[in-house]
N, C-alpha and C positions, 0 to 999 in steps of 0.2 A: 649452356647449361641443362642440369637435367628435367624431367616431366616433374619429381619431387620437389627439386627446390623450386622452380617455378612456381607448383602449387603453395608450397610453405612462404612463400614472399606473398601471393596473394591472400593467404589466410592471414597473415603479419598483417598486411594492410588493410586488409577486411576490420581486424579488432582495432588497430591503431584508430582506422577511422572511426568506426563507432566509438571507442571512447571519447574520440574530439568531439563528434555530434553532443554526447553524452554531457560534455563538461559545457559546451557549448548552451545547452539548454538549461543547464543546472545556473550559469552564470544569467543568463537572459533570464530566468527567473528572480535569480538575487537582485539583478537591477532595477526591479520592480518596488523594491523596498522602498527608496527616495520620494517617489510617487504617491505609495499608498501612505507615507508617514507626512506629504505636505496634505496630501487630500483627508488626512483622518480616515481612513479606509481600512479601520483595523480585522471587520470581517473578510475582505480580503488578501491581509497578510494573512492570517491564520490558513486562507485557503494557499497560499502561497507557500507556506510552511510544510505542508502535508504533501501537495504536488509534489516540492522538493525532494523531501524523502523518498518519495514510493520512485522516484527516477530511477535510481539505481538498478534494481532489480528488475524493471521493464525493459533496460539500454541491456543489460546480461542476458534476457530472455531473448530479444530480437538479434542480437547478435550469434549467438546459439543456434538459434533458427535460421540464421543465413550461413555459417558453418556446416552444419548438416547437410544444406544444398550441395554447397560444393564441394565435401568430401564425399556423400554419400556413405559405402559400406566402408569407407577408411576414416570413418569418424572419431573410431578409437583406435585410431593406428599408432600407439605412441612412438616408436623412431620418426614416424613424421610430426609428429607433434613435438619431439625433440627440434628438428629441424623449424617449427614455425616459432618453435618460442627462440632460439637463437638468431632466427629473420628479425622478428618483434625486438628484439634488446636493440640490437643494431639501428633500427628504425626509429626509435624512440629517443637515442642520444641524443643530446641537446637540449629536449625539452623540458619545460618547466616542470618540477615537481614530477619529477620522472616514476619516483615511485607509485604514484596516482595510476600510471598507466601499468605498470606491473601488477598492483592489487587487483585491477581491474582484469587483466590475462589471467592471475591463478584464480580467481573467481569462475570464468567461464571453465576453465578446464577442473576446477573441485567438481562444478556443479554436471558438466557433462559426464565427468567419470565417477563421481560419486565416492571422492578420492578422501579415505580413511586417515588420519595422521597429516603426513606427508609427503608429496611423491616427488623430488626434487627434478627429477627428469623433465618434467612437464611444467612445473610450474616456477614462481619465483619465490624462493623459501623465506620465510617471514624473519629468519634470525639475520639474515642478507639485508633485507628492506628496510636501513635507516634512513628516515624520510629527510631526517636533516644535514645528511653527507652530503648531497651535493648541494647542499646553500650557501654559496660562493658570493652572495651580495647581501647587501640589506634593504628590509622592505622600505618602499617611498615614505618620506616624513616630510612634512614640514618644519622649520625647525626657527626657533624663535630666540632672539638674543635677549636677557636681562640686560636692561640699562639703566636701572634702577627706580622703574615706576612700575608697580605691577598691575594698576588701571591700565596704561599703556601699552604694556605685553600682553594683556586679555584682551583689551579693544582689538588690537590686532588679529589676537587669534580667532575671536568671535568674529571678526569682521570679513575673516577669507571663506565664513561659509556661505555655501551658494543653494539656500533655499527659496523657493517660492512663497511661502509663509513670510509673513512680516513678523518681525520680533513686536515681541508686545511691549515690552521696556529694556530696551537694549542697556541702557547706561546701568538699569538696575541690575541686569543678565551680569554685566562686566564686573560692576562692584561685589556680588554675590560673590564669584568665581574669587576676584582677587582678597578678598575677606578670607574666604575658608583658606587659601594658599597661605595666605599672609599670616595667619595663626600657626599654621602648619610651621612654616619657618622661624616662628617666634620661638615656638616650642625648641626647635633644635638648638638655637642660637647663633650670638650673631657670629660664630666661625664657620658658619657652615651657610654659607653664603650662595643664593640661587645664581646660574652663571645663564644655561639655557633651558629651553622646553623642545622635544621631539614629538610631534603629533601625526599618527599613522594617518596617512592621508583619504584613505577610503573611511565613510561613516559608518559603524558597527550600530544595526537595527534591529532590534528585539521588539517584537511584539508592538506596545504601545509607545516606546521610545526611541530614541537616537542616541549613541554613545559615541563621543572622541574619546579616544583612547592614545594616550603617549605617555612621556617619561619626563620628569625633571631632574635635572642634575645640575650639581652644585659642589662648592669646597668639600670634597670628602664622604659625597653623599649620593644616592642616586632613589627615586621614589617613583610610584605609579601616577598617573595622573588621570583621571576617568572623568567626564564630564556626562553627566545625562538629561538630553533636551527633552521636554514634552512640548505639544503643540495641541493650544487649545482654540476653540471658537475665536478669542481676543487676540492670538498669537502666540509666536515661539518665546519658549523661555528656559533659563538653566535650572532643571528641577533638584541637581543635585551634584555636587563635587566629592570625588570618593579619591582618598590619598592614601588609605591604611591598605598592606598587602591583603589583607584579611577580607577587608571590604571589597576589593576587588578580586578577589578568589571567589567569592559568592557570586558575584555577575556572571564571572566564567566557570559555575561550578557546574557538577555532574548532575544537580536536578532541575537544571534551567532549559528553555526552548533556546535552540539553535540560532545562532546570529546570523544575519545576514548583512554580507560585508563582500563586497566584490574588488577581490585581491589577485591581482595577476599571478603571483607564485606565493602561496599558501606557506609555504616551509618558511619566506622570508619572515611573514606574521608570527608565526609560531616560535622562529629565533627573538624576536623581539618582546611576544607575552612571557615567555619563560624567563627573560631577565627580570622582568616585573614580578613573576610568581615561581621563585625556583622551586616549593615545595612541591607545584602541582605536575604532573605526569604528564609528557608529550602526548601520550594517548589522548588523552581527555582535552585536549586545546586543539586537536585536529577536531575532534568530534563536537566541540560547541564551536565552532567554526564552519559546522555544515558538511564536514567530511566522514561522515558516520563511519563509512567503511574504512578508509584510511586508520580513523582511530582503533577499531577492531583490530585491524592487522598489526598498529602499533602495541595495543594491549596484549596482544599474543606474545608478539616480540619481547616484550618486558618481562612477561611471565617466563618464556624459554630461557632468555638471557639469565634472570635472577634465578630460576632452577640450576643452571649449571653450575651456577657459583654459592650454590646453598645446601645443605643436605636433610632440613628439617621434611616432614611428610605433611602429606594433606592429612586433617582432622576434624572433627565435627567443631560446626560454629560454635560461639557462645550464646547463650540463651535456651529457651524451652525448644525441643525438637517439634516440628511442623508436623499437621496433618496433610500436607498437599506438596511440600516440598521436602529433600534431603539437602540440607546446607552445611557445607564444609568451607574450611579455608585453609591454604597453607600461612602458618603464622607467623612469617616474616614478608608477608607479601600483602598488599594491604586491598584485597579485594574478599567476596563471598562467592562462592559457585553453588548454585541450586538447580538440583533436578529434580524432574517431576516423578512422584512415586507411582507404581502401576495402578496403586488402589487406595481410594482412599479411605481412610475410617470416618464413621460416625464420630460429629453428625454431619460433615462434610456431605455436599450430595451435588458438588458442582464437577461439570468432565473435563477430560484433559483438553478436549477440542476447547471447552469454553476458558480454561487455563490460557493458553496458547493466545487464543482472542482478545483477552483483555493484557496480554505483555504487549502485543502489536497495538493494541489503542494506546495504550500509555506512549507508546516509542512514537505515534503521531501526535500526541495531544500537547496541550499546554501544560508542562509539569508545573510552572509556577512555583519553583524552588521548592517543591515539598514532595516529588517523586522522586527517586532512583531511577536514572537512566540505565536500565538492564540489556546488556547486549546479547545477542544470542548468537551462538556457536552450535557448528553441526562436526561430528566425528573425528574429535580430539583424541590424541591417544599420548598415554603419559606412564611411566614406569611405575611397575606393580610395586615395585620394594619403595614407592613415595607414598605409600598408603598406609594409613595406622591400622589395623587390623580389625578393630571394629568398626571403622568405618566402611572399609572394603566389606565386611559379611553384610551391615546395612543393606550398601548398593547391592549386594548381589541377591539380598532377599526380598528390599524393597522396589528396585528399580530396573530387575531384570531385562525388563521390555526396554530399555535404553542402553544399559552399561553391561559390556563385555568383557570376560576376562580371554587375552589372547595371546599366551604365551606367558611373557614377560613384562606385557604391556595389559592396560587400561584402556579399552575404548569406550568414552560417552560419546553416543550418538546424537543427544541433545543436550545443552544446558545453557544458562544464563549466568553470566558474570558481570558482578555491580559491586561497588565500591563496599569496603565494611565498615559498620559503625558499629556504635556501642547500643546494644537494645535497650530501650528508655528503662524496661523495669530495673535492667541490672545498672542501669547508670542511678536510678532513682537510692540503688541501696548503698553505694558507695558515695553518693556525694553530699557535700555539706547541704544543710539546708539552706543557704542561699543559693546555691548552685541547684538545688531539686527545685526549687520555688521559679526558677527565671526556666527551667525544663518543663514543667507543669505548663507554665504559663503558655512557653510556645508549642507544646504540644495543644492546646486550644484553638492558638492561633494558627496552626496548620490544618486543624479540622474547619475552621473559618476559609481561608486559602482555597482548601480544595472546594468546599462549596461553591465560592464563588467562582470556580475554573468550571462548575457542574460534576465534579468527584466525590462521590460517597464513599468512604473507604470499607464500610459494610462492616467489616472486624474492627472495633475501635479498643481493642486488646493492648496494653500498653508495651507487649512482645513484638508486635507488628511495625513498632517505629523503632526508629534508630536515632542517635544522638552525632553529629559530625563532629570535628575539630573544631568547628567554631562553636560549637553548642546548640545549631540548629536541629529542631526535629522534622524527621522526615519519615515518610511511610515507605515503606517497601515490599508488603505481602499485600499482591494482588487479584489473589483468586476469590474475593468477595466482593471486590470492586466495581461499582457501577455508576449511572449516571444520575446526579440529583433529582433531575427532572422525570424517571422512572420511578420514582417510590412514591409513595403514598404516605405521608407523614401523619400520625394519628396521636391524637391524647389516648394516654390509658383509659378505659372503661372503670369505672367505681364498681367494685362490688356491691348488690346489691342485697346480699344475707351473708351470714358467718359459713356456709357451706360452702361456698364460690370462693371466699378469700382462703379458704384452707386447702384447696385443691392444686394438687402437684403441676396438672396442666392446667393452661388457659381455658378459662371458661366460656371466653367467646371469642366470635370466629375470626382468626389472622390469617390474610392472604401471603402470597409469596412476596409481594410487593410492600409490605406494612410494615413502618418501621415507629417504633415507639420509644423518641427522645427523651423520656423520662426514665426509661431505665436504664441509660447510657452508663450513668454514675455505677451502678450495681457490679460493672465489668471494670472498675478503673480501681487498682490497688494503691490508692493513694492513702497515705497516713491521714491523720486530723489535720495537719497543717496545711498539707499539701493540697487538700479536698478545698478548705476554706477558700484558699488562694483560689483553686479554679473557679468557685464557682462566685467569687466576687467579680472575676473580670470575664470568665466566660459561661455565666448560668445561663445565658439565653440559649446556648449552645441545646440543653436540653429541654427545650419545649420546640411542641411541635410549630407552634408561631413562627420561631425564626425559620426554621426550615420551610414553611410555606412562602414566606417571605421570601427567599432566595428563590425559590420556584418560581414566583408571580416575577420577580425581575429577569432569570431567564428567558421566561414565556413572552416578556415584551422587548426580547431583544435588547437589552442593557449588557454592555461589557463590563466587568466588574476589573479593576486593577490589582493585580498583587505583585509589589516591586521589589526589585531583587537588593533595596538599599532601605535605608532606615529601621532595619529590623529589633533593632536595641528597643524599639517603641512599641506597644500593642495599639494595633490601629483595628478601624474597619476599612472595609473595601470603600475607593472614591469612585463616582461614577464617572466614566470615560465621555 
């Protein structure tokens, strides 16, 4: 064995060991979820969520530091790294989810070299990293045969759970599930009889709820079965039964916090979930299971795969041009690309560093089903011919510090990619009166939900909110986002004379943190019917007392729930 081969194998073992240690710590944090749920330690769950998100970059940086010590002056020796890559590929053969290891390796080389585009000789190319290609087995499930009695079936299913917390009323929870499933089956008709249920063994935890995730199979049909459990001081009970693909899709959506589920082979679980949610991209399933870096790799792979098979060009995204971001899209691909402008036009006063910090804050925060998951990418390379001329001209003039032309390619040093939605202002123009009213009411609910998780959107203009295919209203413009508890909500002072009323500028002092909720309605381009609906249901949002009340609840340490189900009903937050 040559010295270079020995060194390459040593470095490959170091990287494989680093990933194994990262993965072990990831799963150790994940395994705290049952104890957090049993103890109703929701603050602990929030801390665990942030700690787990921050793990990946820390372990990549540690691995690079160790490699620099091993390699010294040869840290950027490309022929040596080719050998390290080859040794690493051999060492990880047969491991669960081997693409996770490859993505970790590529994270190291890309960060070490500052790779622009793809360096196929020293990384594992995203287009070759199909995370489901190596899945040859099925996720572990418990199977329950239907022998004619739904109550007995769900008594067995719920009875297999092992929580320290007692059931509040076990029979009532069994009856609840049996009634929901029975009504669903009755709607299908007698010819679609249920034969069995398969439930993934690990429980899925997300904030204050535990979810049992499975699939119902019968004659001529399959359907998802997701059971939400709530743990209260008086005991455990079933809180919701989700049977529709759309409802389950929201639970596993791109606006929710990541699940904590201790899965031996994540790819197996993704295959199972994909069978329940065929319209959901695989990238989002990996992401919502907490494997955010693999989700990014898969999204990039999906994009490149799609571009190889299409000819349409990147163009400006629908909606008004933003003052902070240049937003563009590939019409045939369901995402939006966002690049920060070099300079922000008046009245924006936020700095680039503040924008980056706010996106990072959202990445780690409880998104409550109302904040889009924006994935951060660096140093991407795309063919120049795929950009519409007017978009390329704006990128060249407005984002020259970030976007560069390199021959026939366009290099983007930094951008965010997020799911595409219809801007709310555009949606209201084309929606039926009934659809528009539902969207307006959900817009108000979105503001409430964000407030309950200590988020004030800052800029409430309708153009900063989008509507998903499920009709849900989501906030996606983060440059003025802040915490509710950092604001001072004030009533609008009354003018004492006609001269004050006529002034264009405020005649009273306004601090940077001052917010006047009474003025919100002036910025909302609702028609008369929409405004009346909004005021009827959400009028209190326009009062300082509502916001100060939410602040007080946060100050007292109250955790307010925002649930991913029952979204068809406008509700107030319930206290945990």
